[in-house]
C-alpha positions, 0 to 999 in steps of 0.5 A: 314158110319163112324165107330169109338170109342171115349174115355175120357182121365183122365187129368193125362193120357194126357201127357203119351198118347200124348207121345205114340201117337207121337211115330209114324208120327203125323199131327197137325191141328187146328179145329175151328167149328161152330154148327147149329140147329133150335131155338127149337133144332130139329136136336139135338132131331133127333140125327143129327149134322150140322157143319161148320169147319175150318180144317187148311186152308180149310172149310168143312161142315159136317152132321152127324146122329146116325146109327144102333148102337154105332159104326155106324154114318151116315156122309157126308162131303163137302169140301168148299175149302181154307179159303180165308179171315176172313169170313166163308162160309154160312151154306147150308143144301142143300149141303147134298141133296141126301145122307142118312144123308142129307135126315134125315137132310131135314126131321128134318129141314123142313123150319125152319131157322138155328141158330149157337148154339155153337163153338169148338176150338180144336187142333187135333193130328192124326196118321194112324195105320195099324193093321195086322193079322186076323183083318187087318185094317187101323185106324186113331187115333185122339187126341182132346184137346180144348174146347166147347164154347156157348154164350147162349145169354149172354155176358159171354161165357160158356166153357167145356173142351175137352180131348178125343181120337177117333179111326176111321176105315178107311178101313179093318176089324172092329176087327182090330179097336176093338183090337187097341181100347182095347189096348189103353184104357187099357194102358191109363185108358180111358173110352168109351164115348157117349157124342159128342162135340155137346152134350157138347154144348147142355148141356152148353146151357141148364145149366145142367151137368146131363141127364136122365137115358136111359131105355131099348128099343126093338131091331131093326130088320128092316122091316117086310120082313127083320124080316122074313129073319133074321138069327141067327147071325143077331138076336144076333147082334140086341139084343146085340145092343139094350142092349148096347143102354141102357148100354153105355149112362148110363155107359158113364155118370157114368164113367164121375162122375155121381152118379145118382141113376137111371143111376146106376139102369138102367145100372144094368138092361142093364147088366142083359138084356145083360147077358140074351141075352148071355145065351139064344141066344148063340146057334143061332150061336156058331160055330166060337166063335165070340159070346164069352160068356166065355170072356164077362160074368165075367167082366159083373158079377163083375160090376153088383155085385159091383154096386148092393151092394150100391143099395141093401143097399139103397133099404133095408133102404127104405124098412125098413122105409116103414115097420116101418111106417106100424108098428107104435108105435110098431117099434123102430127107424130105424137103420142107413144104415151103421149099417144095412149093416156093416161098412166094407161092406158099403165101396165099390168102387164108381160107376165111379171106377166100370165102368172105370175098365179095364175089364169092358171097354174091354168087352164094346169095344168087344161087340160094335165091335161084333154088328158092324161086317159084316157077312163075318167078323163074320163067317157065318150067324148062324142058318137059319131064320126058325131054329133060330125061332125054337130055340127061341120057344124052349127057351121060352117054356123051361123058361115058363115051369120052371116058372110054375114048380117053382110056384107050389113048391115055398113055399118048395124051399130053399131061394137060389132056390127061388132066382133062380126062380126069375132070371128065370122069369126075363130071360123069360121076357127079352127074350120075349121082345127081340124076340117079333118083330120076332113074334106077338108083340101085343100078346107078349106084352099081355104075358109080362103083364101076367108076371108082377104080378109075377115079382112084387111079387117075387121082393118084396119077394127078397127085404125082403130076402136081408133085412133079411140077412143084419139085421141078420148080423147087429144083431151081433153088435146091438141088436136093429136089432133083431126087424127087423129080427123078423119083416121080418122073420114073413113076409116070409110065407105070401110072399112065398104064394103070389109068388106061387099064382102069378106064378100060373097065368102064366100057362094059359097065351097064348104063343105068340110064338106058331104057329097058 
């Protein structure tokens, strides 16, 4: 099992980073690799890479596959000996037979023939670093500079530059790797990347630089027996890992310059889900401080708010446009977005700047390390399985009762408390999604569906509250905004009634966490 971090290096930081790396003993190697897949890219679809690489004077065949989380990778290398002559050895998937990654490779490949999809030409500088103290470890640092090349069946090759730093745990404590990764990423302005060299080639072949946003998926707790025996720390790690599975790919794309609205939206959802996990699961194992909510949460909140400022303005513009269509001839022309939000507020940090922020990147590294830490390195296993389930039932019951209580008095709540009711309902939904596999997943799914009408009602009510606040601000500069203020103000009472009625339907929803 390979455990590593990979960071993108801004071009202007390459020389200082290389100089810092060379302060220790480094080895220089030229790596010339060829990547193979089926014509219909079966291996890529399964997260598998099959590579033949010339490493200096030797040929090495490697199979890789995604592991349990963002740090873990299945990997198997076969040294094919010295590179005698110009011809490369033939690729042979059978060389990995009998290994975990080899089994996945064989299942994905079947009888389909392999074709060369791309190549890389990289100059690598490696340095071995030993960390000391509580997180003692030996880490290999590798600076890769070069290019990925694909021909795509045309005479002209397409190229993508490579400039990245990899840190791989050779032996010792994952925490030693985390501390070293944080230090180098902070000093040199690096950002965590989920895009492999194989993925770069796949994008070149497809002729696209963008990928779809990654959405949330349920945590992976293992098979039925493992779910019964899973303790508090393991639950925390699985849930945080599932949140990172959504956060990291979207953050990686945004840090690299993507302004895709859906990627920003899904990143914010991932951060919100993660904050729910930190808040609701802390008591599963809070003894040794490894579940460090106090350190993790502030940068997450800062990023969430900064990314949300842009999205709030976009949502208000879309909402107002829909409302003006409903009003017909009675409505004035819609205000431009910058007028509604104020020119001072409209100018905020770009999404890439938010994601590259040192505090946010440091938290990502720390959280990844938490999910990868073995129980012995993360303290004890937390609450025993039975106690962990008991605590989860208590949290679900508490949030459910809060949602019902908020619904009964929703119309009389202040705007701030109405917003708090919406956030509580979201926490209830996310927590139910997190722990559904530990109880009855089908029953949990039905319960979550019962929450949906209330979520929709409170979401629409909140969007109009944001619009009202922004147009009130705009009215101080532009009298035309008073129409919007009056419009949204007049809708508040009806919206609050709709929320109360929707929340009331939750009260008798069957609780999937109750003992049968």
